[in-house]
N, C-alpha and C positions, 0 to 999 in steps of 0.2 A: 240364073244367078243375079243378072241385072234386075230382074223383076223383084226378087226377094229383097235386094238392097233398097229399091225404091219404096217397096211396101214398108220396110223397117223405118226408112226416113219419114214416111208419112205418119206412121204411128208415133214416132218420136216428136214430130212437130205438134201433133194433137195433144200428146201427154204434156209437152212443155207448156202449151197454152193453158191446159187444164190446171197444171201445177201453179201457174201464175194467176189463176182465178182467186177471187177474194174469199176470205174466211170471216164469218160473221163475228162481230164483237160489239161492245157497247162503250160509249165514252160520255163523260160529263165534264164540262169546263170548270176549271178552278179559278176563283177570284181572290184578289188581294195579295198576290205574290209581289212583295217589295224588298224582301231580304233574301239572304242565302239560305237560311233555315226557317222552315215553317212546319206546322203540324195541322192535322185535321182528322176528324173521326170518320171512319168508313160508314157510309149510309146504310141503315138497317135494311132498306128495301133491296140493296144490291146482293145480299147474301143468297137470295133465291136464284140469282143469275151467275154466281161465281162458283168456282170449284170449292169443295168443302174445306180445303186447307188454304184457300186464297192464293194459290200459286200462280193464278192467271192475272193477278192484279199488277198493273204497271202505272207509273206516272210518266207522261210523255210531253215533250216540248215540241211544238210544231214549228218547223223552220220555214224560212221564206221560200225555199224551193219545194215546199209541200212534203218534205221528208220529216220523219219523227226522230227525236233524240231521247233516249231513256234517262230518267232521273232516278238516282239511287234513293232508297228509303229504308227505314227500319219499321217493322210492324210491332207495336206494343199492345199487349192485351191488358187493359186496366182493371184487372181482377182485384177484389177485396182481399187484403192480406192483414188480418187482425194481428196486432202486436201485443203479446202477453208478457208482462214484466213480473217476475217472481219477487216477492218482498221478503227480505230477511226479518226474522222475528225471534223472540225468546218467550218460552212458556214460563210465566212467573208465578202462577198460582193455580191449584186445583182444589175444589172443595165441593161439599154436598150439603144441601139443606132441604129437608123433607124428600120429595121425589125429584128434585132438580140437581143436576150436576153442572158445576161452573168451571170454566176454563178461561184464564186471563192471559193475554199475549201482549208483549211490548214490541212495538215497531219503531224503526228509526224516525227521528224528527223530520217534519216537512215531507212525509211520504203519503202519497195518495193511493187509495185502493178501492176496489169495487166488487171483489168476489172472494169468497172463502169456500174452499172445497175440503171435505174430510174423507179420509180413508178409514173405514170402520170394519172391524173384524167380525162383529156380531152378524147374525143372519135373521131374516124374517122379523123386522121391527118396523114400527110406524110411530115416529117421535115428532114432537113439536119443539122448535128451536127459536130462541130469541138472541139477537145480537145487539150489543151496546158499545158505545165509544166514550172515551174520557181522556182528558188531558192530565188529570191528577189522581185518578182512582177514587175520588171523593164524589164528584158529580158525574152521573152517567146519563147519556143521551141515547135514545132508541135509534137503531139502524135498521133492523128487520124484526118484525113482530109476527109471532105465530106461524113461522115458516115450517114447512114439512119436509122431513127426510125419511126415506123408507127403503126397505130391502125386501124383495120377493124372491124366494128360491124354492122351486118345485122340480119335479122330474123333467118338465119340458119348458120351464120358464126360469130365467135368471136376470134380475133387474135391480139396479141400485140408483138412487138419486140422493146425493149428499152435498149439494151445492147451494150456497146462499149468494144471491146477486142483489145489488142495491146501488143507488146513485153514488158517485165517487165521493169519498170522505177523506178527512185528514185528522186523525186522532193519534195520540201517543200510545193509548192502550185500547185493546179490543177484548170484550168479554162475551163469551158464548155461554148460554145456559140451555141444557137439554132436559126435557121432562120425560123421565122414564120410571115407571112404577115397578116393572118386573126385573130389570137387570141393568147393570152399569154399562154405559157405552165404552167399548174397547177401541179407542181412537189410536190407530197406529201411526198415522201421518196427517199433518195439516198443511194445506197450501193456501197462502194469502197472496193474491195477485191483483195487478192493475191492468185491465184490458183496454188498450188505447183504441180509439176509433180508427177505422180503415180509411186509407186515402184513395181507394179505388173508385171507379165510376160505374154504377150499375144502371142499366136501363130496365124499366118495367114494361112488360108486354101485355097487350090486351088479349084476353082469352075469348076466342070466337065461339067455340062449341064445348059443352061439358055434358058428360053422361055418367051417371052414377047408378049402379044396380047391385043387388045382393043375390048371390047364388046359395040358397039355403042348403042344398044337398052337398055342396063343397065347403060350406062354412067359411065363405069369403065374400068380400065386397070388391067390386072393380070400378075404378074411376078412370075415365079417359077424357082427355081435353086437348084442344088444339089452339095454336096461335094463328094469326092471319097468314103468315108466310114463314119460311125457315129463318130462324134467328139464333144467335149464340145464347145458350141458357146454362147457367151455373148454379141456380138456386131456385128451389120450390118451397113456397110457404103455404101450408094447409091449415084450414080452420074447420073445426067440428063443433057443432052446437049440441054437445053432450055434457050434462051436468055431473054425472057420476064419474069416478075415477076409471081410467082404462089403461090397458097395456096391450098393444097389438103389433106383432111383427108385420112388415110390409116389404114389397119389392117394387122397383121402378124400372120400366123399360121405355125406350124412346123410339119414335117412328123413323124407319130407314127407307121404306118404300111402300107403294100401294099398287095393287094389281086389279085390273078389271076382270071379273069372272061372271059366269052366268047368274050367280046369285047376288051380284053387286060388287062393290069395292071391297077387297080384302087388304087389310093393313098388315104390314110386316114390321115387327118390333125387335129390338135388340136389348138384352139385359144391360142395365146401367149400374144399379146399386141396391142395397138392402138397408133396412134400419128398423127402428122401433118408434111407433107412435104411442105417446103416453100423456096423461093428463097433467104431469108435473113440469113438463118442459114445452117450450114453443115448438110447434111442428114445422121446423125449417130444416130442409135437407140441402147440403151443398156438395158440389162435385166439380171436376174439371170441366171447362166449357165444352159443350157439344152444340153443333148446328143442326137444328131439327124444328119441326112445327107440330109435333104431337108426342104425348106421353100416355103410358098406361100404368096405373098404380093398383096393385093387388094387395088387399088387407086381409090377414087371417083373423077371423073372428073367434075361432074355437067354438065354445058353447055359449058365447055371449051375444047379446043383442047387437045388431049392426050400429056403427056410429052414424050420427046424423050429420052428413056432410053439409058444410056451409059455403065455403069459397076456396079458391086456389089462386095463387099469384106466382107467375113465372118471371124471373129476372136474370139478367146476364151482363157480362162486362162489355164496356165499349171497346172497340178496336181502333187504335190510333195509328196513323201513318205519319212518321217524322221524316221529312225529306230535305235533301240538300239541292236547292234549285240552281239553275245555270243562267243567271242574268234575267233580263226582262224578256217578255215574250208571252205567247199563248200556251197555257199548260192544260193538260187534260188527265182525268182519271180514267183509265182504260181497264176493262175486265170482260170476261166471258169467252175468251179464246181458250177452249179446252185443250188445245195442243201444247200450251205453254207449261213449263216446269218452274219450280220455285227459283227466283232469281238469287244470285250471289253477288253481293256488293262489298266493296272494300270498307265502307263506313261501319260495317258490323264489327270490325276489328279495332276501330278507333273511336269508341263511344265516349272516351274521356275528352275528345276534342269537340264534342257537341256542346253548344252553349247551354247553360243551366236553364235559361228561360228563352222560349221561342214563342212568337206570336202565331195565332191561329188564322187559318184562311177558310173560305167557304166553298162548298161544292154546289154547282148549279143543280136545281131540282129537275130540270129537263134532261132526259136521257136520249142520246142519239144512237140509233142503230146504224152502224156503218160497217164497212168491209175493210179488212186489213190486207193490204197487198203483200204478196209473198216477198220476203226480203231478198231471196236469191232467185234469179232467172237465168238458166243456163245459156240462153241466147240473148246477148245484150241488145241486138237490134230490135227486139220485140217490145221496146218501151212504148211505142206508138200503138194506140188502140186500133187504128185502121189496119196497121200491119198485122196485128194479132188476128183480126177477123179475116184478112186475106189469107194468112197462113192456115187458119182453121178451115176456111172454105176450100183452099187448094188440097188440104189433106183429105177432106171428105170426098172431093172429086176423084182424087187418086185412088182412094179405097173403093169407090164405086166402079172406076175403070178396071181395077185389078179383079174385082168380083165378077164383072162382066166377062173379062178375058178367061177367068178360070171356068166359068159356066160353059163357054164355047169349047 
Protein backbone atom coordinates (compact mmCIF):
# COMPACT_ATOMS: atom_id res chain seq x y z
CA UNK A 1 0.00 0.00 0.00
CA UNK A 2 2.86 2.30 0.98
CA UNK A 3 4.68 1.42 -2.25
CA UNK A 4 1.63 2.31 -4.34
CA UNK A 5 1.34 5.65 -2.58
CA UNK A 6 4.99 6.52 -3.18
CA UNK A 7 4.70 5.47 -6.82
CA UNK A 8 1.64 7.68 -7.27
CA UNK A 9 3.48 10.59 -5.62
CA UNK A 10 6.45 10.13 -7.96
CA UNK A 11 4.21 10.14 -11.02
CA UNK A 12 2.41 13.23 -9.72
CA UNK A 13 5.70 15.08 -9.27
CA UNK A 14 6.81 14.23 -12.81
CA UNK A 15 3.46 15.21 -14.32
CA UNK A 16 3.53 18.47 -12.37
CA UNK A 17 6.97 19.29 -13.71
CA UNK A 18 5.94 18.39 -17.25
CA UNK A 19 2.78 20.43 -16.85
CA UNK A 20 4.93 23.40 -15.93
CA UNK A 21 7.10 22.98 -19.01
CA UNK A 22 6.98 25.65 -21.65
CA UNK A 23 4.61 25.89 -24.62
CA UNK A 24 6.09 27.39 -27.77
CA UNK A 25 4.72 30.69 -29.02
CA UNK A 26 6.01 33.79 -30.81
CA UNK A 27 6.20 37.43 -29.89
CA UNK A 28 7.16 40.75 -31.45
CA UNK A 29 7.76 43.97 -29.60
CA UNK A 30 5.40 46.93 -30.09
CA UNK A 31 6.88 50.41 -30.50
CA UNK A 32 5.31 53.83 -29.99
CA UNK A 33 2.89 53.23 -27.10
CA UNK A 34 2.32 56.69 -25.62
CA UNK A 35 -1.45 56.88 -25.21
CA UNK A 36 -4.19 54.70 -23.76
CA UNK A 37 -5.57 53.74 -27.19
CA UNK A 38 -3.55 52.69 -30.21
CA UNK A 39 -4.06 50.57 -33.31
CA UNK A 40 -1.83 48.56 -35.64
CA UNK A 41 -2.23 46.13 -38.52
CA UNK A 42 -1.60 42.46 -37.93
CA UNK A 43 1.54 41.52 -39.93
CA UNK A 44 0.79 39.42 -43.00
CA UNK A 45 3.68 37.05 -42.27
CA UNK A 46 2.05 36.08 -38.97
CA UNK A 47 -1.02 34.42 -40.49
CA UNK A 48 0.97 31.29 -41.31
CA UNK A 49 1.90 30.91 -37.62
CA UNK A 50 -1.50 31.78 -36.12
CA UNK A 51 -4.72 29.85 -35.78
CA UNK A 52 -7.10 30.42 -38.68
CA UNK A 53 -9.49 32.50 -36.53
CA UNK A 54 -6.64 34.36 -34.76
CA UNK A 55 -7.94 33.21 -31.38
CA UNK A 56 -4.34 32.76 -30.21
CA UNK A 57 -3.45 36.43 -30.68
CA UNK A 58 -2.70 38.39 -27.51
CA UNK A 59 -1.19 41.74 -26.60
CA UNK A 60 0.94 41.43 -23.47
CA UNK A 61 2.60 43.93 -21.13
CA UNK A 62 5.77 42.68 -19.51
CA UNK A 63 5.94 43.62 -15.83
CA UNK A 64 9.05 44.26 -13.76
CA UNK A 65 8.69 40.87 -12.05
CA UNK A 66 8.83 39.19 -15.49
CA UNK A 67 5.13 38.31 -15.45
CA UNK A 68 2.78 39.29 -18.27
CA UNK A 69 -0.43 41.31 -18.15
CA UNK A 70 -2.99 40.88 -20.94
CA UNK A 71 -4.08 43.99 -22.87
CA UNK A 72 -7.68 44.03 -24.21
CA UNK A 73 -8.14 44.64 -27.92
CA UNK A 74 -10.77 44.63 -30.66
CA UNK A 75 -10.06 42.90 -33.98
CA UNK A 76 -11.35 44.85 -36.98
CA UNK A 77 -11.36 43.44 -40.50
CA UNK A 78 -10.97 46.41 -42.85
CA UNK A 79 -12.99 44.93 -45.72
CA UNK A 80 -14.24 46.99 -48.64
CA UNK A 81 -17.87 47.92 -48.16
CA UNK A 82 -19.16 49.71 -51.23
CA UNK A 83 -21.97 52.14 -50.50
CA UNK A 84 -24.68 52.40 -53.16
CA UNK A 85 -27.10 55.34 -53.10
CA UNK A 86 -30.29 54.97 -55.12
CA UNK A 87 -31.23 58.21 -56.89
CA UNK A 88 -34.87 59.25 -57.16
CA UNK A 89 -35.90 60.24 -60.68
CA UNK A 90 -38.87 60.91 -62.95
CA UNK A 91 -39.36 59.57 -66.47
CA UNK A 92 -40.35 62.74 -68.35
CA UNK A 93 -40.30 61.60 -71.96
CA UNK A 94 -40.25 58.54 -74.27
CA UNK A 95 -39.90 58.77 -78.04
CA UNK A 96 -38.67 56.96 -81.15
CA UNK A 97 -36.74 58.15 -84.19
CA UNK A 98 -35.88 55.66 -86.91
CA UNK A 99 -34.52 52.62 -85.07
CA UNK A 100 -33.61 54.46 -81.84
CA UNK A 101 -35.76 54.57 -78.71
CA UNK A 102 -35.25 57.54 -76.36
CA UNK A 103 -35.88 57.73 -72.61
CA UNK A 104 -35.40 60.99 -70.69
CA UNK A 105 -35.14 61.09 -66.88
CA UNK A 106 -35.12 64.04 -64.48
CA UNK A 107 -33.03 63.73 -61.33
CA UNK A 108 -32.90 66.06 -58.29
CA UNK A 109 -30.61 69.09 -58.42
CA UNK A 110 -27.00 68.72 -57.23
CA UNK A 111 -27.21 64.93 -57.42
CA UNK A 112 -24.20 62.91 -58.50
CA UNK A 113 -24.47 59.49 -60.16
CA UNK A 114 -22.24 57.00 -61.96
CA UNK A 115 -24.37 53.98 -62.88
CA UNK A 116 -27.62 53.17 -64.66
CA UNK A 117 -29.08 49.67 -64.59
CA UNK A 118 -32.07 48.52 -66.64
CA UNK A 119 -34.47 45.63 -66.11
CA UNK A 120 -35.66 44.53 -69.58
CA UNK A 121 -38.34 41.95 -70.25
CA UNK A 122 -37.14 41.12 -73.77
CA UNK A 123 -34.96 38.05 -74.34
CA UNK A 124 -32.04 37.29 -76.67
CA UNK A 125 -31.12 40.83 -77.70
CA UNK A 126 -27.85 42.61 -78.43
CA UNK A 127 -28.31 46.40 -78.44
CA UNK A 128 -26.12 49.49 -78.45
CA UNK A 129 -26.88 52.26 -75.97
CA UNK A 130 -25.84 55.88 -75.64
CA UNK A 131 -26.25 58.04 -72.52
CA UNK A 132 -26.27 61.83 -72.45
CA UNK A 133 -26.65 64.52 -69.79
CA UNK A 134 -28.14 68.02 -69.88
CA UNK A 135 -29.02 70.88 -67.56
CA UNK A 136 -31.80 72.31 -69.75
CA UNK A 137 -32.77 69.59 -72.32
CA UNK A 138 -31.38 71.84 -75.05
CA UNK A 139 -27.67 71.16 -74.97
CA UNK A 140 -26.69 67.50 -74.45
CA UNK A 141 -23.31 66.09 -73.45
CA UNK A 142 -22.14 62.53 -74.00
CA UNK A 143 -21.84 60.30 -70.92
CA UNK A 144 -21.45 56.83 -72.45
CA UNK A 145 -21.06 56.03 -76.15
CA UNK A 146 -21.77 52.81 -78.00
CA UNK A 147 -22.25 50.81 -74.80
CA UNK A 148 -23.55 47.28 -75.18
CA UNK A 149 -26.42 45.56 -73.38
CA UNK A 150 -27.38 41.99 -74.17
CA UNK A 151 -29.42 38.97 -73.17
CA UNK A 152 -28.66 35.31 -73.87
CA UNK A 153 -31.17 32.62 -73.02
CA UNK A 154 -30.84 28.99 -74.16
CA UNK A 155 -31.52 25.60 -72.63
CA UNK A 156 -28.31 25.68 -70.58
CA UNK A 157 -27.41 29.39 -70.52
CA UNK A 158 -29.14 32.43 -69.05
CA UNK A 159 -27.24 35.72 -68.98
CA UNK A 160 -28.06 39.42 -68.97
CA UNK A 161 -25.91 42.52 -68.89
CA UNK A 162 -27.90 45.77 -68.73
CA UNK A 163 -25.63 48.13 -66.77
CA UNK A 164 -23.99 51.39 -67.85
CA UNK A 165 -21.10 52.66 -65.73
CA UNK A 166 -19.30 55.97 -66.22
CA UNK A 167 -17.36 58.63 -64.26
CA UNK A 168 -19.42 60.48 -61.65
CA UNK A 169 -21.60 63.19 -63.23
CA UNK A 170 -24.03 65.91 -62.14
CA UNK A 171 -26.82 66.72 -64.60
CA UNK A 172 -30.48 67.59 -64.12
CA UNK A 173 -31.55 65.37 -67.05
CA UNK A 174 -30.31 62.00 -68.30
CA UNK A 175 -31.24 60.66 -71.74
CA UNK A 176 -30.78 57.08 -72.92
CA UNK A 177 -31.10 56.01 -76.55
CA UNK A 178 -31.25 52.34 -77.53
CA UNK A 179 -30.68 51.21 -81.10
CA UNK A 180 -33.05 48.30 -81.86
CA UNK A 181 -34.09 47.36 -85.39
CA UNK A 182 -36.24 44.36 -84.63
CA UNK A 183 -38.29 45.11 -81.47
CA UNK A 184 -39.06 47.80 -78.93
CA UNK A 185 -37.18 47.52 -75.62
CA UNK A 186 -39.59 46.57 -72.86
CA UNK A 187 -37.98 48.33 -69.87
CA UNK A 188 -39.82 47.35 -66.70
CA UNK A 189 -37.58 49.16 -64.19
CA UNK A 190 -34.67 51.60 -64.19
CA UNK A 191 -32.15 52.09 -61.39
CA UNK A 192 -30.00 55.23 -61.26
CA UNK A 193 -27.33 55.02 -58.55
CA UNK A 194 -24.20 56.58 -57.15
CA UNK A 195 -21.60 54.07 -55.98
CA UNK A 196 -19.35 55.65 -53.35
CA UNK A 197 -15.74 54.47 -53.06
CA UNK A 198 -15.02 52.03 -50.26
CA UNK A 199 -13.14 53.00 -47.11
CA UNK A 200 -11.64 49.54 -46.63
CA UNK A 201 -7.95 48.68 -46.80
CA UNK A 202 -6.95 46.00 -49.30
CA UNK A 203 -3.58 44.27 -49.49
CA UNK A 204 -2.45 42.88 -52.84
CA UNK A 205 -0.46 39.67 -52.72
CA UNK A 206 2.32 38.42 -54.95
CA UNK A 207 1.44 35.25 -56.83
CA UNK A 208 4.29 32.75 -56.60
CA UNK A 209 3.17 29.91 -58.88
CA UNK A 210 0.56 29.76 -61.65
CA UNK A 211 -0.52 26.76 -63.72
CA UNK A 212 -3.17 26.88 -66.46
CA UNK A 213 -4.19 23.84 -68.51
CA UNK A 214 -7.13 22.70 -70.63
CA UNK A 215 -8.77 19.27 -70.43
CA UNK A 216 -10.32 18.84 -73.87
CA UNK A 217 -12.20 15.65 -73.03
CA UNK A 218 -13.90 17.35 -70.05
CA UNK A 219 -14.40 20.62 -71.92
CA UNK A 220 -12.89 22.65 -69.10
CA UNK A 221 -9.81 24.67 -68.22
CA UNK A 222 -8.17 24.58 -64.78
CA UNK A 223 -6.20 27.44 -63.25
CA UNK A 224 -4.24 26.90 -60.02
CA UNK A 225 -2.16 29.57 -58.30
CA UNK A 226 -0.45 30.11 -54.96
CA UNK A 227 0.65 32.98 -52.74
CA UNK A 228 3.94 32.94 -50.82
CA UNK A 229 2.24 32.02 -47.53
CA UNK A 230 -1.32 31.90 -46.13
CA UNK A 231 -2.98 35.33 -46.15
CA UNK A 232 -6.57 36.62 -45.86
CA UNK A 233 -8.07 36.78 -49.38
CA UNK A 234 -11.45 38.29 -50.28
CA UNK A 235 -11.05 39.28 -53.94
CA UNK A 236 -9.70 37.66 -57.10
CA UNK A 237 -9.19 39.63 -60.31
CA UNK A 238 -8.72 37.64 -63.51
CA UNK A 239 -7.57 38.86 -66.90
CA UNK A 240 -7.99 36.96 -70.17
CA UNK A 241 -6.41 37.95 -73.46
CA UNK A 242 -9.40 36.95 -75.58
CA UNK A 243 -10.76 39.35 -78.20
CA UNK A 244 -14.08 37.59 -78.92
CA UNK A 245 -17.07 37.80 -76.58
CA UNK A 246 -17.34 34.94 -74.10
CA UNK A 247 -19.64 33.59 -71.40
CA UNK A 248 -18.21 30.84 -69.17
CA UNK A 249 -19.44 29.45 -65.84
CA UNK A 250 -16.69 28.81 -63.29
CA UNK A 251 -16.15 27.49 -59.77
CA UNK A 252 -13.46 28.43 -57.25
CA UNK A 253 -11.97 26.26 -54.50
CA UNK A 254 -9.34 27.21 -51.94
CA UNK A 255 -6.45 25.18 -50.53
CA UNK A 256 -7.00 23.68 -47.07
CA UNK A 257 -4.21 21.10 -46.80
CA UNK A 258 -1.47 19.24 -48.66
CA UNK A 259 -0.48 15.60 -48.28
CA UNK A 260 2.76 13.81 -49.09
CA UNK A 261 2.07 10.72 -51.25
CA UNK A 262 4.15 8.26 -53.27
CA UNK A 263 3.22 10.23 -56.37
CA UNK A 264 4.17 13.60 -54.88
CA UNK A 265 2.24 16.32 -53.08
CA UNK A 266 -1.56 16.04 -53.18
CA UNK A 267 -3.42 19.29 -52.60
CA UNK A 268 -6.76 19.31 -50.79
CA UNK A 269 -9.26 21.99 -51.83
CA UNK A 270 -12.62 23.12 -50.46
CA UNK A 271 -15.39 24.69 -52.58
CA UNK A 272 -15.68 28.47 -52.19
CA UNK A 273 -18.01 30.01 -54.78
CA UNK A 274 -19.28 29.94 -58.37
CA UNK A 275 -19.82 32.63 -60.98
CA UNK A 276 -19.76 33.66 -64.62
CA UNK A 277 -16.82 34.96 -66.62
CA UNK A 278 -18.00 37.17 -69.46
CA UNK A 279 -16.51 39.69 -71.82
CA UNK A 280 -18.89 42.49 -70.80
CA UNK A 281 -17.85 42.76 -67.15
CA UNK A 282 -14.55 42.90 -65.31
CA UNK A 283 -13.68 39.45 -64.01
CA UNK A 284 -13.56 40.31 -60.31
CA UNK A 285 -14.92 37.84 -57.76
CA UNK A 286 -15.47 38.89 -54.14
CA UNK A 287 -16.28 36.76 -51.09
CA UNK A 288 -15.89 36.72 -47.31
CA UNK A 289 -12.22 36.70 -46.27
CA UNK A 290 -10.59 33.29 -45.99
CA UNK A 291 -7.01 32.55 -44.96
CA UNK A 292 -5.24 30.35 -47.50
CA UNK A 293 -2.29 30.30 -49.90
CA UNK A 294 -3.79 28.51 -52.90
CA UNK A 295 -6.79 28.49 -55.25
CA UNK A 296 -8.20 26.33 -58.03
CA UNK A 297 -10.44 27.82 -60.72
CA UNK A 298 -12.37 25.47 -63.04
CA UNK A 299 -13.83 27.07 -66.20
CA UNK A 300 -16.49 25.30 -68.26
CA UNK A 301 -15.73 25.87 -71.94
CA UNK A 302 -18.61 23.84 -73.43
CA UNK A 303 -17.84 23.61 -77.16
CA UNK A 304 -15.85 26.86 -77.32
CA UNK A 305 -12.15 27.51 -77.61
CA UNK A 306 -10.38 27.87 -74.24
CA UNK A 307 -9.81 31.39 -72.95
CA UNK A 308 -6.29 32.76 -73.20
CA UNK A 309 -5.32 33.33 -69.59
CA UNK A 310 -3.25 36.46 -68.95
CA UNK A 311 -2.94 37.23 -65.22
CA UNK A 312 -4.50 36.90 -61.77
CA UNK A 313 -4.42 39.19 -58.75
CA UNK A 314 -5.34 38.17 -55.20
CA UNK A 315 -6.30 40.80 -52.63
CA UNK A 316 -7.58 40.79 -49.08
CA UNK A 317 -8.48 43.09 -46.20
CA UNK A 318 -6.08 44.32 -43.59
CA UNK A 319 -6.67 43.05 -40.05
CA UNK A 320 -6.45 45.82 -37.45
CA UNK A 321 -5.97 45.45 -33.69
CA UNK A 322 -7.40 48.34 -31.67
CA UNK A 323 -6.09 48.07 -28.11
CA UNK A 324 -6.45 49.82 -24.74
CA UNK A 325 -2.99 49.95 -23.20
CA UNK A 326 -2.07 50.05 -19.51
CA UNK A 327 0.40 52.87 -18.99
CA UNK A 328 4.04 52.89 -20.00
CA UNK A 329 6.05 49.71 -20.30
CA UNK A 330 7.19 47.04 -22.72
CA UNK A 331 4.41 45.61 -24.88
CA UNK A 332 4.45 42.57 -27.14
CA UNK A 333 2.28 41.00 -29.81
CA UNK A 334 1.99 37.30 -28.94
CA UNK A 335 0.62 34.46 -31.11
CA UNK A 336 1.13 30.81 -31.98
CA UNK A 337 -0.11 29.13 -28.79
CA UNK A 338 -2.61 26.69 -30.30
CA UNK A 339 -4.10 25.89 -26.88
CA UNK A 340 -5.65 29.36 -26.51
CA UNK A 341 -9.27 30.22 -27.23
CA UNK A 342 -10.77 33.45 -28.47
CA UNK A 343 -10.47 36.11 -25.75
CA UNK A 344 -13.48 37.93 -24.31
CA UNK A 345 -12.92 41.55 -23.35
CA UNK A 346 -15.27 44.12 -21.81
CA UNK A 347 -14.31 46.77 -24.38
CA UNK A 348 -16.30 44.90 -27.04
CA UNK A 349 -19.46 46.06 -25.23
CA UNK A 350 -18.42 49.71 -24.94
CA UNK A 351 -17.22 50.63 -28.42
CA UNK A 352 -18.91 54.02 -28.15
CA UNK A 353 -16.30 54.94 -25.51
CA UNK A 354 -13.40 54.46 -27.91
CA UNK A 355 -11.95 57.71 -29.31
CA UNK A 356 -12.85 58.45 -32.92
CA UNK A 357 -9.20 58.90 -33.81
CA UNK A 358 -6.32 56.85 -32.42
CA UNK A 359 -2.66 56.88 -33.42
CA UNK A 360 -0.92 53.90 -34.99
CA UNK A 361 2.01 52.04 -33.49
CA UNK A 362 4.52 49.74 -35.17
CA UNK A 363 5.42 46.07 -34.80
CA UNK A 364 9.03 44.93 -34.62
CA UNK A 365 10.02 42.96 -37.72
CA UNK A 366 12.09 40.56 -35.63
CA UNK A 367 10.13 37.58 -34.35
CA UNK A 368 11.18 35.95 -31.10
CA UNK A 369 10.49 32.26 -30.55
CA UNK A 370 9.91 31.94 -26.83
CA UNK A 371 8.18 29.68 -24.34
CA UNK A 372 5.10 30.50 -22.40
CA UNK A 373 5.28 29.30 -18.82
CA UNK A 374 2.17 27.58 -17.54
CA UNK A 375 0.01 30.04 -15.65
CA UNK A 376 -0.96 27.51 -13.00
CA UNK A 377 1.48 25.29 -11.12
CA UNK A 378 -0.18 22.97 -8.57
CA UNK A 379 2.90 23.00 -6.28
CA UNK A 380 3.89 26.57 -5.51
CA UNK A 381 7.38 25.68 -4.26
CA UNK A 382 8.36 24.58 -7.79
CA UNK A 383 9.04 28.12 -8.96
CA UNK A 384 12.78 27.58 -8.73
CA UNK A 385 14.26 25.77 -11.77
CA UNK A 386 16.80 23.95 -9.56
CA UNK A 387 14.01 22.54 -7.43
CA UNK A 388 12.18 21.49 -10.59
CA UNK A 389 15.14 19.43 -11.73
CA UNK A 390 15.65 17.96 -8.24
CA UNK A 391 12.02 16.84 -8.12
CA UNK A 392 12.20 15.47 -11.65
CA UNK A 393 15.41 13.56 -10.84
CA UNK A 394 13.97 12.23 -7.59
CA UNK A 395 10.88 11.04 -9.41
CA UNK A 396 12.94 9.19 -11.97
CA UNK A 397 15.02 7.53 -9.21
CA UNK A 398 11.86 6.51 -7.37
CA UNK A 399 10.40 4.99 -10.54
CA UNK A 400 13.65 3.09 -11.13
CA UNK A 401 13.74 1.80 -7.56
CA UNK A 402 10.11 0.63 -7.70
CA UNK A 403 10.75 -1.08 -11.03
CA UNK A 404 13.73 -2.89 -9.54
CA UNK A 405 11.68 -3.96 -6.49
CA UNK A 406 8.88 -5.27 -8.72
CA UNK A 407 11.36 -7.29 -10.82
CA UNK A 408 12.63 -8.99 -7.62
